C-alpha positions in Angstrom: 103.3 259.9 31.5 99.9 261.6 31.9 100.5 263.6 28.7 101.6 260.6 26.8 98.6 258.6 27.9 96.2 261.4 26.9 97.9 261.6 23.5 97.6 257.9 23.1 93.8 257.8 23.5 93.0 259.1 19.9 95.3 256.6 18.4 93.8 253.7 20.4 90.2 254.8 19.8 90.8 255.2 16.1 92.5 251.8 16.0 89.6 250.2 17.8 87.0 251.8 15.5 88.9 250.7 12.4 89.2 247.1 13.7 85.5 247.1 14.8 84.0 248.6 11.6 86.4 247.3 8.9 87.7 244.0 10.2 87.2 242.4 6.8 89.6 245.0 5.1 93.3 244.0 5.2 94.4 247.6 4.8 92.2 248.8 7.7 93.6 246.0 9.9 97.2 247.0 9.1 96.5 250.6 9.9 94.7 249.6 13.2 97.6 247.5 14.4 100.0 250.2 13.3 98.1 253.0 15.1 97.9 250.8 18.3 101.6 250.1 18.3 102.8 253.7 18.6 101.2 254.6 21.9 102.4 251.4 23.4 106.0 252.2 22.4 105.8 255.8 23.7 104.2 254.9 27.0 106.5 252.0 27.7 109.5 254.2 26.7 108.4 256.8 29.2 108.0 254.1 31.9 111.5 252.8 31.1 113.1 256.2 31.4 111.0 257.3 34.4 111.7 254.2 36.4 115.1 253.3 35.1 113.9 249.8 34.5 115.7 248.0 31.6 113.1 245.3 31.7 110.8 247.7 29.7 113.3 247.7 26.8 112.1 244.5 25.3 108.4 245.4 25.0 109.4 248.9 23.9 111.6 247.5 21.1 108.8 245.1 20.1 106.3 248.0 19.8 108.8 250.1 17.8 109.7 247.2 15.6 106.0 246.6 14.8 105.4 250.4 14.3 108.3 250.9 11.9 107.7 247.7 9.9 104.0 248.5 9.5 104.8 252.1 8.6 107.0 251.0 5.8 104.4 248.5 4.6 101.8 251.1 4.8 103.8 253.3 2.4 104.0 250.5 -0.1 100.4 249.3 0.3 98.1 252.3 0.8 95.2 252.7 -0.2 94.2 249.4 -1.8 96.6 246.9 -0.1 98.4 246.1 -3.4 102.1 246.6 -4.0 102.5 249.3 -6.7 104.8 249.2 -8.5 104.9 245.4 -8.6 108.6 245.0 -7.8 107.9 246.4 -4.3 106.2 243.1 -3.3 109.7 241.6 -2.7 110.7 244.3 -0.2 109.0 243.2 3.0 111.3 240.2 3.5 114.6 242.2 3.5 112.9 245.0 5.4 111.8 242.5 8.0 115.3 240.9 8.2 116.9 244.3 8.5 114.6 245.5 11.3 115.0 242.2 13.2 118.8 242.6 13.0 118.5 246.1 14.5 116.3 244.9 17.3 118.5 241.8 18.1 121.9 243.6 18.1 122.8 244.5 21.6 123.1 248.3 21.9 121.4 248.7 18.6 122.4 251.9 16.8 118.7 252.8 16.2 117.1 251.5 19.3 113.9 253.3 20.2 115.7 255.9 22.4 118.1 257.0 19.7 117.3 260.2 18.0 118.5 261.5 14.7 120.6 264.1 16.5 122.3 261.4 18.5 123.2 259.4 15.4 124.6 262.6 13.9 126.4 263.7 17.0 128.1 260.3 17.6 128.2 258.6 14.3 129.4 255.0 14.1 129.5 253.1 10.8 126.8 250.7 11.8 124.5 253.5 13.1 124.9 255.5 9.9 124.3 252.5 7.7 121.1 251.6 9.7 119.9 255.2 9.6 120.5 255.6 5.9 118.8 252.3 5.2 115.7 253.3 7.1 115.6 256.7 5.4 116.0 255.1 1.9 113.2 252.6 2.7 110.8 255.4 3.8 111.8 257.6 0.8 111.2 254.7 -1.5 107.8 254.2 0.0 107.0 257.9 -0.4 108.1 257.6 -4.1 105.9 254.6 -4.6 103.0 256.7 -3.2 103.7 259.5 -5.6 103.9 257.0 -8.5 100.6 255.4 -7.4 98.9 258.7 -7.0 99.9 260.0 -10.5 99.5 256.8 -12.5 97.3 254.2 -10.7 94.9 255.7 -8.2 91.2 256.3 -8.8 89.7 259.6 -7.8 88.4 258.1 -4.5 91.9 256.7 -3.7 93.4 260.1 -4.5 91.0 261.7 -2.0 92.0 259.1 0.6 95.6 259.9 0.0 95.0 263.6 0.5 93.3 262.9 3.8 96.2 260.8 5.0 98.6 263.5 4.0 96.5 266.1 6.0 96.3 263.8 9.0 100.1 263.2 8.9 100.9 266.9 8.6 98.6 267.7 11.6 100.1 264.9 13.7 103.7 265.9 12.8 103.0 269.5 13.6 101.5 268.6 16.9 104.4 266.3 17.7 107.0 269.0 16.8 105.2 271.6 19.0 105.1 269.2 21.9 108.8 268.5 21.5 109.6 272.2 21.4 107.5 272.9 24.5 109.0 270.0 26.5 
């Protein structure tokens, strides 16, 4: 839990700074809440596993729900908080309903402790449908970012996108290294 807490600090500090310095910007607020939700989910998940306390499952699921929903929204809204292409403005409602159904179903196939390998190792129809749906939503969001970058973004927005891609690559690389070490 100490390692997870240390890793949570940069997320929480960045989230606080974004909220403090850019509280008038909708996109900055979305990113601040998104960044604050991941450490909460990870730390609560570690507590649940370490202590064997199922009472932690509800707050953990809430944090993961917020994190995944805001991640998908981020992909559709970054960098200017507008849905591009315009048809994507209708997606948050079904996404929200889908994620709520995953959280509310007992023994949800994609509850926070479930990994991709577990879904592949023990596939059930509901788990596969949920997994494929999330992958499609994220891939659609990435496709929207590519469309936005090529056809809509200004030079400043393109630079912002490059920085986000760099930050994501560094974060994912660090996470993969930590997973391989532990």
